[in-house]
C-alpha positions in Angstrom: 15.1 -4.4 11.8 15.2 -4.9 8.0 12.1 -3.3 6.0 11.5 -3.5 2.3 10.1 -0.1 0.7 8.9 0.8 -2.6 9.1 4.4 -3.6 6.8 5.2 -6.7 7.2 8.7 -8.1 7.4 9.8 -11.7 10.1 12.3 -10.9 13.6 11.0 -10.4 14.6 13.8 -8.0 11.6 13.1 -5.8 12.4 9.4 -5.7 16.0 10.0 -4.7 15.0 12.7 -2.1 12.5 10.2 -0.3 15.3 7.7 -0.3 17.5 10.0 1.5 14.9 11.0 4.0 14.4 7.3 4.7 18.0 6.6 5.1 18.3 9.5 7.6 15.6 7.9 9.6 17.2 4.4 9.4 20.4 5.5 10.7 18.9 7.1 13.9 16.3 4.3 14.5 18.5 1.3 13.8 16.3 0.3 10.7 17.7 -1.2 7.4 15.8 -0.2 4.3 15.6 -2.4 1.2 14.6 0.2 -1.3 13.3 0.0 -4.8 12.7 3.1 -6.9 9.8 2.8 -9.3 9.1 5.5 -11.9 5.3 4.9 -12.7 2.1 3.2 -11.5 2.7 0.9 -14.5 6.0 -0.2 -13.3 4.8 -0.7 -9.7 2.2 -2.9 -10.8 4.4 -5.1 -13.0 6.6 -5.9 -10.1 3.9 -5.7 -7.2 2.9 -9.2 -5.7 1.6 -9.7 -2.0 4.3 -9.5 0.6 7.0 -8.0 -1.9 7.1 -4.7 0.0 6.4 -3.9 3.7 5.9 0.1 3.1 4.9 1.7 0.0 5.5 5.4 -0.6 3.2 6.3 -3.5 2.8 9.5 -5.5 -0.7 10.2 -6.9 -0.1 12.4 -10.0 1.7 10.1 -12.5 0.8 9.1 -16.1 -0.9 5.7 -16.9 -2.3 4.2 -13.8 -2.0 7.0 -11.1 -1.3 6.6 -7.4 -4.9 5.9 -6.4 -5.5 3.4 -9.2 -2.3 1.6 -8.5 -3.3 1.6 -4.6 -6.7 0.3 -5.2 -5.2 -2.6 -7.2 -2.6 -3.1 -4.5 -5.5 -3.2 -1.8 -7.3 -5.6 -3.9 -4.4 -8.2 -3.1 -2.7 -7.0 -0.1 -4.4 -5.5 3.2 -1.4 -5.9 5.4 1.5 -3.7 4.0 1.6 0.0 4.9 0.8 2.5 2.2 1.9 6.0 2.5 0.7 8.6 -0.2 3.3 11.5 -0.9 1.8 14.1 -3.2 1.5 17.7 -4.1 -2.3 18.2 -3.1 -4.8 17.4 -0.3 -7.4 16.7 -3.0 -7.4 12.8 -2.4 -6.8 13.0 1.5 -10.3 11.4 2.2 -10.1 8.8 -0.4 -6.5 7.8 0.7 -8.2 6.6 4.0 -10.6 4.3 2.3 -7.6 2.6 1.1 -6.2 2.3 4.6 -3.4 4.6 4.2 -1.1 4.9 7.0 -0.5 8.7 6.2 -0.9 11.3 3.5 2.1 13.6 3.1 2.1 16.8 1.0 5.3 17.8 -0.9 8.0 19.0 -0.1 8.1 16.5 2.7 10.2 17.7 5.6 12.3 15.0 7.4 10.2 15.6 10.4 6.9 14.8 8.9 8.3 11.6 7.3 9.9 10.6 10.6 6.5 11.0 12.4 4.7 9.3 9.7 7.1 6.3 10.0 7.0 6.2 13.8 3.3 5.9 13.6 3.3 3.3 10.8 6.0 1.1 12.7 3.8 1.2 15.8 0.7 0.7 14.1 2.0 -2.3 12.1 4.1 -3.6 15.0 2.3 -6.9 14.6 3.6 -7.3 10.8 7.0 -6.5 11.8 7.3 -8.8 14.7 9.9 -11.6 14.6 10.9 -14.6 16.6 14.6 -15.7 17.2 15.5 -19.3 17.3 18.7 -21.4 17.3 19.1 -23.8 14.5 22.3 -26.0 14.6 25.0 -23.2 15.3 23.1 -20.2 13.9 20.7 -17.8 15.6 17.9 -17.3 12.9 15.3 -14.3 13.0 11.9 -15.1 11.5 9.1 -12.8 10.8 6.0 -14.0 12.4 4.1 -13.3 9.3 6.0 -15.7 7.2 5.5 -18.8 9.5 2.7 -21.0 8.1 2.8 -23.5 11.1 4.9 -25.1 13.6 5.2 -28.8 14.3 6.5 -30.5 17.3 8.2 -33.8 17.0 10.4 -35.6 19.7 11.2 -32.3 21.6 12.1 -30.5 18.3 10.0 -27.7 16.7 9.9 -27.6 13.0 9.0 -24.1 12.0 7.4 -24.1 8.4 7.7 -21.0 6.1 7.0 -20.7 2.6 10.5 -21.1 1.5 12.1 -23.5 4.1 11.7 -25.5 7.4 13.7 -24.4 10.3 14.4 -26.9 13.1 15.0 -25.9 16.8 15.0 -27.5 20.0 12.0 -25.7 21.5 8.9 -26.8 23.0 5.4 -25.9 22.0 4.4 -24.2 25.2 7.6 -22.0 25.1 7.1 -21.0 21.5 3.4 -20.4 21.9 4.1 -18.0 24.8 6.8 -16.2 23.0 4.7 -15.7 19.8 1.6 -14.6 21.8 -0.2 -13.5 18.8 -3.8 -13.6 18.1 -3.1 -14.6 14.5 -1.7 -18.1 15.9 -4.1 -20.9 16.9 -3.1 -24.1 18.7 -5.1 -26.5 16.6 -3.5 -29.7 17.9 -1.5 -30.6 20.7 1.5 -30.7 18.2 0.5 -28.0 15.8 0.3 -24.3 16.2 -1.1 -22.7 12.9 -1.0 -19.1 11.5 -4.4 -18.4 10.5 -3.4 -15.8 8.0 -2.0 -18.8 5.8 -5.0 -20.9 6.1 -6.5 -21.3 2.6 -9.6 -23.2 3.8 -10.9 -25.5 6.7 -11.8 -29.2 6.0 -13.3 -31.7 8.4 -10.1 -32.8 9.9 -7.5 -30.4 8.7 -6.6 -26.8 7.7 -5.3 -26.5 4.2 -2.5 -23.9 3.9 -1.9 -21.6 1.1 1.1 -23.8 0.2 -1.0 -26.9 0.1 0.1 -28.4 3.2 -2.4 -30.0 5.6 -2.4 -29.2 9.2 -4.4 -31.5 11.4 -7.3 -30.3 13.9 -7.2 -32.2 17.0 -10.1 -34.4 17.5 -10.4 -33.6 21.3 -11.2 -29.9 20.8 -12.3 -29.9 17.1 -15.5 -27.7 17.6 -13.5 -25.2 19.9 -10.9 -24.9 17.3 -13.1 -24.5 14.3 -15.1 -21.7 16.4 -12.0 -20.0 17.1 -10.9 -19.8 13.7 -14.2 -18.6 12.4 -14.4 -15.8 15.0 -10.8 -14.8 14.0 -11.9 -14.8 10.4 -14.9 -12.7 11.2 -12.8 -10.2 13.1 -10.3 -10.0 10.4 -12.9 -9.6 7.7 -14.7 -6.7 9.8 -11.3 -4.8 10.3 -10.6 -5.0 6.4 -14.2 -3.8 5.6 -15.5 -7.0 3.9 -15.2 -10.6 3.4 -12.2 -12.4 2.3 -14.1 -15.0 0.5 -12.0 -17.9 1.5 -14.7 -20.7 1.6 
């Protein structure tokens, strides 16, 4: 499993220590980390974009935008990534959970405490880290489910559309849908399976995806498809504590 992590702390020794603890965990659990070390909230916000990091370890007491302000700006754009505060005081413990923090660790952080936080985080966010393996030509390719925009079936070949590429694999729709088995995916047409997280808006005959592609809504069950999507959207917004403002 490969996971991208940002460690944001104004003290270099603290950044390096957290990186060492992460690598210890990774060796024992079979996790490969892609770690970026950031020295301030401003540096974090300069580089941040939704989906850049899977897990963020955030100090609170920093000059400029502190960790709480950086986390608020993060959550305004990304509700999916895991956020762990690592700081010297319990003062912001309650506020951290309002920002959907996975944990709140007090320095100095022991290996066992970080391990427990990461175990819980990876279990709680297991859907976020799920992948599907497919064979394309001669290669076995692993694709994160969250990166899939939609899947299209043409002549017994599946075209898996992501933001960066289209992967072809000789798989049928039923087999793929069964393997994915995620509430985020909706069978909207006999030949299309759409990831609802990437729907920008719903039109009369199509879903408009966040990359501009149109995914058709099958005419035979159009009303049911629209209802399922609206139900999913309502539940997602409720879990996130507010409306997404998609339409």
